[in-house]
Every structure is written in C-alpha cells, then in structure tokens.
C-alpha positions in Angstrom: -22.6 16.1 9.9 -20.9 13.5 12.1 -20.0 16.1 14.7 -23.6 17.3 14.8 -24.8 13.8 15.2 -22.3 13.2 18.0 -23.4 16.5 19.7 -27.0 15.4 19.6 -26.2 12.0 21.0 -24.5 13.6 23.9 -27.5 15.9 24.4 -29.8 12.9 24.4 -27.7 11.3 27.2 -28.0 14.4 29.3 -31.6 15.2 28.6 -32.9 11.6 29.0 -30.5 10.5 31.8 -29.3 7.5 29.8 -26.1 6.0 28.5 -25.9 5.3 24.8 -24.2 1.9 24.2 -24.2 1.8 20.4 -25.2 4.4 17.7 -25.1 3.8 14.0 -26.4 4.9 10.6 -29.3 2.9 9.2 -31.0 3.0 5.8 -29.6 4.0 2.4 -26.4 5.6 3.7 -25.5 2.4 5.6 -26.5 0.3 2.6 -24.1 2.2 0.4 -26.5 3.8 -2.1 -27.5 7.2 -0.7 -28.9 9.9 -3.0 -27.6 13.5 -2.9 -30.5 14.5 -0.8 -30.8 11.4 1.4 -31.3 12.1 5.1 -29.4 10.6 8.0 -31.1 7.8 9.8 -29.4 7.5 13.2 -30.3 4.6 15.5 -29.0 3.9 18.9 -29.3 1.5 21.9 -29.3 3.0 25.4 -29.5 1.9 29.0 -31.1 3.7 32.0 -30.1 3.8 35.6 -30.9 0.7 37.8 -33.7 2.5 39.7 -35.5 3.2 36.4 -36.0 -0.5 35.9 -37.2 -1.0 39.5 -40.4 1.1 39.5 -44.1 0.4 39.2 -44.8 3.0 36.6 -43.1 2.2 33.3 -40.9 4.4 31.2 -41.2 4.3 27.4 -38.6 2.0 25.9 -38.1 4.2 22.8 -36.6 7.7 22.5 -37.7 9.6 19.5 -35.4 12.6 19.3 -35.1 14.3 15.9 -37.1 13.9 12.7 -36.7 16.4 9.9 -35.6 16.6 6.3 -31.9 16.0 7.3 -31.8 14.1 10.6 -33.9 11.2 11.9 -32.6 10.1 15.3 -34.2 7.5 17.6 -33.3 4.6 19.8 -34.3 1.6 21.8 -33.9 0.8 25.4 -31.4 -2.1 26.0 -34.1 -4.2 27.6 -36.3 -3.9 24.5 -33.2 -4.6 22.2 -32.2 -7.8 24.0 -35.8 -9.0 24.0 -35.9 -8.4 20.3 -32.5 -10.1 19.9 -34.0 -13.2 21.5 -36.7 -13.2 18.8 -34.1 -12.6 16.1 -35.4 -9.2 15.1 -33.8 -8.4 11.7 -33.7 -4.7 12.3 -31.5 -5.2 15.4 -29.1 -7.2 13.4 -28.9 -4.4 10.8 -28.1 -1.9 13.5 -25.6 -4.2 15.0 -23.7 -4.7 11.7 -23.9 -1.2 10.3 -20.6 -0.1 8.7 -21.2 3.5 9.9 -20.8 3.7 13.7 -21.2 7.0 15.5 -20.6 5.7 19.0 -20.1 2.4 20.7 -18.7 0.7 23.8 -16.9 -2.3 25.2 -20.2 -3.5 26.5 -21.7 -3.6 23.0 -18.7 -5.5 21.7 -19.6 -8.3 24.1 -23.2 -8.2 22.8 -22.1 -8.3 19.2 -20.0 -11.4 19.9 -23.1 -13.2 21.2 -25.7 -11.8 18.8 -25.4 -14.2 15.8 -26.1 -17.1 18.1 -29.7 -15.8 18.3 -30.1 -15.4 14.6 -33.1 -17.5 13.4 -32.9 -18.4 9.7 -36.6 -18.8 8.9 -37.5 -15.6 10.8 -35.0 -13.6 8.9 -36.1 -15.1 5.6 -39.8 -14.3 6.3 -38.8 -10.7 7.1 -36.8 -10.0 4.0 -39.2 -11.9 1.7 -42.2 -10.0 3.0 -40.3 -6.7 2.6 -39.4 -7.5 -1.0 -42.9 -8.7 -1.9 -44.7 -5.7 -0.4 -42.4 -3.1 -1.8 -42.6 -4.7 -5.3 -46.4 -4.9 -5.1 -46.7 -1.3 -3.9 -44.0 0.6 -5.9 -42.9 -1.3 -9.1 -46.0 -2.4 -10.9 -46.8 0.8 -12.8 -45.4 1.9 -16.2 -43.4 4.6 -14.4 -41.7 3.9 -11.1 -39.5 5.6 -8.5 -36.2 4.1 -9.4 -34.8 3.9 -5.9 -37.6 1.4 -5.0 -35.8 -1.3 -7.0 -33.1 -1.4 -4.3 -35.8 -1.8 -1.6 -36.9 -5.0 -3.4 -33.6 -6.4 -4.8 -31.7 -5.9 -1.5 -34.0 -8.0 0.6 -34.2 -10.7 -2.1 -30.4 -10.9 -2.0 -30.5 -10.9 1.8 -32.8 -14.0 1.5 -30.3 -15.7 -0.8 -27.4 -14.9 1.6 -29.3 -16.4 4.6 -30.1 -19.6 2.6 -26.4 -19.9 1.6 -24.7 -18.9 4.8 -27.3 -19.3 7.7 -26.2 -16.0 9.2 -27.4 -12.3 9.2 -26.8 -10.7 5.8 -24.3 -7.8 5.5 -25.6 -4.3 5.6 -23.7 -3.1 2.5 -25.6 -3.7 -0.7 -22.3 -4.1 -2.6 -21.5 -7.2 -0.5 -24.8 -8.8 -1.3 -24.5 -8.0 -5.0 -21.0 -9.5 -5.1 -22.1 -12.7 -3.3 -25.6 -13.3 -4.6 -26.7 -11.4 -7.7 -26.8 -13.3 -11.0 -24.2 -12.0 -13.5 -26.8 -11.2 -16.2 -28.6 -8.8 -13.8 -25.5 -7.1 -12.6 -25.2 -4.5 -15.4 -28.8 -3.3 -14.8 -28.1 -2.9 -11.1 -24.8 -1.1 -11.7 -26.6 1.4 -14.0 -29.3 1.9 -11.4 -26.7 2.5 -8.7 -25.0 5.2 -10.8 -28.4 6.9 -11.3 -29.4 6.5 -7.6 -26.2 8.2 -6.4 -26.5 11.1 -8.9 -30.2 11.8 -8.9 -32.6 13.1 -6.2 -34.6 10.7 -4.0 -37.8 11.3 -6.0 -36.3 10.5 -9.5 -38.7 8.4 -11.6 -38.2 6.4 -14.7 -39.7 3.8 -17.0 -40.3 0.3 -15.4 -37.5 -2.1 -16.2 -39.3 -5.2 -17.5 -36.2 -7.5 -17.4 -35.6 -6.6 -13.8 -39.3 -7.0 -12.9 -39.3 -10.5 -14.4 -36.2 -11.4 -12.3 -37.9 -10.1 -9.2 -41.2 -11.9 -9.7 -39.4 -15.2 -10.3 -37.2 -14.7 -7.3 -40.1 -13.9 -5.0 -42.0 -17.0 -6.1 -39.0 -19.3 -5.8 -38.0 -18.1 -2.4 -41.6 -18.3 -1.1 -41.7 -22.0 -1.9 -38.3 -22.6 -0.3 -39.1 -20.7 2.9 -42.4 -22.5 3.4 -40.7 -25.9 3.3 -38.0 -25.1 5.8 -38.2 -26.6 9.3 -39.1 -24.3 12.2 -36.3 -22.4 14.0 -35.1 -23.5 17.4 -34.6 -20.6 19.9 -31.9 -20.3 22.5 -32.8 -19.7 26.2 -32.7 -16.4 28.0 -29.9 -17.0 30.4 -27.0 -15.3 28.6 -29.2 -12.3 27.6 -30.3 -11.9 31.2 -26.6 -11.8 32.2 -25.8 -9.2 29.6 -28.7 -7.0 30.7 -27.6 -7.2 34.4 -24.0 -6.4 33.4 -25.1 -3.2 31.7 -27.5 -2.0 34.4 -25.2 -2.6 37.4 -21.9 -1.6 35.9 -20.5 1.2 33.9 -20.5 -1.0 30.7 
C-alpha cells in the first residue's frame, strides 16, 4: 500500500502542478490502533508555483484527491497550513508529528523545528476536550456502543493531560499517551479494548463499560474546570512564518 500511496502522491504533483512538502498517515493507523479493515488516511502539505500566489482569481487551498473504502487522500496548501500553525491548529500538529511519513523534505524539517513555538496550550486543550466531550455524548451513552469510540474519547482526554503536564503538543501514538498519562487502574480495561480493536472489524459493538464511562465523565468534568481557569494564550507574531512561506515559494525547498 505504501508504494500505491507514493504513486498517487506523485500523480497529484503532476496533475495539480504542485510540490508536496510533507505527507503522512493520519487517524487510527498513525495512532497505533488500526482495525483489520481500517482505511488509510493520507494527509499532505503542498506548495504551488510563485505565479499561482500572484493572481486575482484565487485557487482552492485544499486538494481532495481520493476517498474510497481503502484510501482517503487530501492536502492543504502551505499558505493555509502556516496560517493555521499561527493559530495553533491541533490537526496540523498531528500531521507534523505523525510516526508514519510517506514523503517529506528538508524544507519541512525547518518548519518542524519552528512549529512547537506556535503551540498554544489553552487552544489545544479546548480542542481535545471538545472532541472527547462530543464523542462521549454522541457514541458512548447507550447500553450497546461501538467499542472503537472509546479510543476517540480516551485519547483526547489523555492529550489534555499531556498538555497540562508538558505544555507541548501531545504525541500522536496512543501508546505514548497511555504510558505517560493513564491511571494504572484503568490500564487493564484499555489494554483489553486495544486487543479487541486490533482483532475486530471497525463496526464491532459491545456492552457499555460502566467503569470506563465513570472515569471518562469525571475526567471531562475535572478538565473543563481546569481549562476555564487558565490564563489566555499569547500568540507569536507572523515574521518567521512569512519568511518560511517565502522560502518555499521562491526556492526549490
């Protein structure tokens, strides 16, 4: 599958007349708990030719390439990505730190070295707390639940704890978050769910786990209070990001 993904990335460059700077896996495969039938969520950052940024009619800043049962490939223009980095977009940090890299560049290495300076703690906390709360409310309140949804709640909760402890973007791998932030008494439940997740199809359902639900509800409430009492984030200026954008557009990267 990696060779097919590489082939499609090269096809994108040719068809769209862009240069891909960084391409990674996102989602459950990058998080380390893919099911047997999990698809591939490929995300990339690209840059266009200088003249494409100097025109009155705008070009879309997103490329949506493939979306089927196996492959989901899409990417963001570098200009969009750097603007989102300035606002500490959590999704961009996840792409930047993915352990599965399909393509990268020396240029993106320079971006990566700067990226964490733009991480805003409260922004990240709001993102992951909101993700955990909405997924819990939508998927885990019934008597029978889709088991994989527990990871879509527990992972962002652990990400919040990581941010509070370390004031930096959380790791992408779920195992790192578990090792650093999960309470020992909950670990056996998560370990068992992981074994089931890896062995069973995406749609597998099971009885609600009341002990885990109680843990989740308490964590959501405690974190909400902590986040609301944190001081506002202080943003950096645009100068370095403007330099990085110009470097990519006017050079070969």
